[in-house]
N, C-alpha and C positions, 0 to 999 in steps of 0.2 A: 559816286556810283549809284545806280538805280536801286531802290529798295528790293525790288523783285529779283535782282541779280545776285543778292547776297547768298553765299553758301558758306556757312560759318561753323567753326568748332568753338564751343564755349566750355572752358574748363571750370570746374567747380560749379557745374550747372544744375545741380539738384535743388537748389534753394537760393534765396536772396538775390543779389545783383545778377548772378549768372543766369538763374532761371528767368528773371524778369527781362533780361536782355534777349535771351533766346526767344521768349514769348513775343517780344516786340518785333524781332526780325521776322518771325513767322507771320505775325499779324500784318506785316508790311508786304507780304508776298514772297519773302525769302525762305530759305531752308536752314535748319540748324541741327547739329549733333551736339548733345550735351554729354559731358563725362564727369565721373566722380567715383569715389571708392565704395560707397554703399549701394550695392546693386538694386536692392528692393526699393529703396528710396528714390534712386535714379530713374528706375523704370516707371514708378508712379508719377514722378515729375514729368517725364517725357510724354507719357500718355495724356497728362492734363493739358499740354500745350501743342501736341502734335509734332513733337521733335523725335529724332532718333537718339538712342542712348548707347554708349559704350562704356563699360566699367573699366576704369584704369586709375592707377596711382601715379600722378605726374612725377613723383620723386624716383620712380623705377624706370631706368633708361630703356630696358627691353620693352616694358609696357608702353612707353611713349612712342617708340619706333612703330610698334604694332598699331597703336591708336591712330597715328597720323596716316599710316598706310591704309587702314580701314576707312578713314574719312575720305581719302583720295579715291579709293575704290567706289565709295558711295557717291561722292561728288567729284567727278573728274575735273570740274571747274571750281574746286575748293579755293576760296579767295579771301577769307577773313578768319583770323584767329582772335578770339577774345580771351586773353590770358588772365583769367580771373581767380583760379584756385589759390587759396591762401587761408591762413588762420593765425591767431595770435597767442602769445603767452605773456601773462602779466605778473611781474615780480620785481622787487628791488634788485639792484645790481648784486648785492651781497647774497641774495637768495636765488640767483639765477644759476642753474646747473648747466654743465656742458651738454648733457643729454637733452634738456629742454630747449636750449639755444639751437642745437643741431637739428632737432626735429622741425622747428619752425623754418630754419634755413633750407632744409632739404626740399620742402614744398614751395616756399615763397620765392626762393632764389634759384636753386638748382632745377626745380620742376619747371619754373617759368622759362629758364634758359633751354631746357631740353625740348619742350613743346615748341618754342619759337625756332629753335635750330631745325627741327624736322620739318616744320611748316615752311620755313624760309627756303629750305632746299627745294620744295615743290614750287613755291612762289617764284624763285629765281629761274627755274626751268620755264615757267609760263611768262616770265618778264612782267609779272603783275601780282599784287597781293596787298593785304592790309593786316597789320598787327596792332591791336589795342591792348596795352598793358593796364590792368586795373591796379593802381597803386593806392595812395591814400594821402590825406593831408599830413600824415605821419612821415611821408617822404619829403616833407618840406621843413619840418621842425620836430624836435624830440620832446619827450615828456617823462615825468617820473614813472618808474615801474614798467617801462616799455622798451627796455634795451633790445630784446630779441626781435620784437615786431618792427620797431623803428629801423633797426639795422637792416632788416630784409627789404623794407620799402625804399630806403635810401639806395640800397644795392640795385633794386629793380629800376629805379629812376636812372641810375648810372648806365645800366645795361640798355635802357631805352635809347639814351643818347648815342651809345656806340652803334646799336643796330640801325638807328636812323641814318647815321653817316654812311655806314657800309651798304645799306640796301636801297637808298634813293636812286642809285644808278640803274637799278633793276625795276624801277617804277613800283616800288613797295613803300607804302606809307606806314610809318611806325609812330603810333600815337600813345599818349598816356592820359589817363583820367585819375584825378585825385579826389575821391569823395571824402567829405567829413563824415561824422557819425551817421550811419544809416540804420534804420530800424529793421534788423535782420537777426537771424539766429547766431550771428557772429558774437554778439554780446550775451548769449545765453538766455535771451528772452526776458531779461530783467530790467532793461533800461529804456523805458518809454516806448514800448512796442506799439501802442496805440496813440501815441502823442501826435496830434495833427500838425504841430509846429516843427517837427523834426523830419529829416529826409526819409523818403521811402525808396525802395529798390527801383520802382518804376521811374523815379526822377533821374536816377543814374542811367538806366536803360535808355531813356529818352535822349540824353546828351550823347551817349555812345552812338546811337543810331543817327543822330544829327551829324556827328563827326564823319561817320561812314558815308552818309548820303551827300556830302559836299562833292561837287564835281571833281573828278580825279586830277584835274590840273592844279589843285591846291589841297592843302590839308591843315588841320588844326594840330599843332605839335603836342599841346598839353592843355587840359581843361581842369579847373578846380571848382568843386561844387560845395557850397556851404548852405546850411539852413539859414533863412533870412533872419528870423528872430526866435530861436529855439527857447523853450521854457521847460 
């Protein structure tokens, strides 16, 4: 698709990969709505890049239905979902509580499904759309102390495959990107925030935009991005 034709909803768009992706879309001539739970932070972020903002918690079904309805009202030709909202919880298996596990699941899995479902309903009516699920290299392999996060990213990867099969007949491209560690607030600002050898949010945004800008006759099903030689 042409960069200027992108009309995107970016969940988790107030910082990190979401904000960088929305900024890249707008810089390319497209338009973006960013959503998040912190209204003040979201509004500041939107103002900084020229995006629209809608405060919403993706784990709340009523809020998601209203969110997508508002996006469609703003962009009748809404055509891209960047399914980015997510967070992690790090603990050993024996220290992982049901509450902690469920909280991560509700945003990373249930939330992703709800926003994709409502967006897909609009895309199917238009017989066109694009969904980019922001997963992780943790969707490809597990690691110690990451039960909650890894489980949700494996689940997102599985859902991506299901949606891809279901929606291709409606000219809807369902794609997944798997970033390795990116220098964002996700890690609490303590892990190499200014390390030039590690990935930046803008790197992931660049790949997402490249995936979207491929001519509609084809699509990249999945892309994995690692730092070349992190130190």
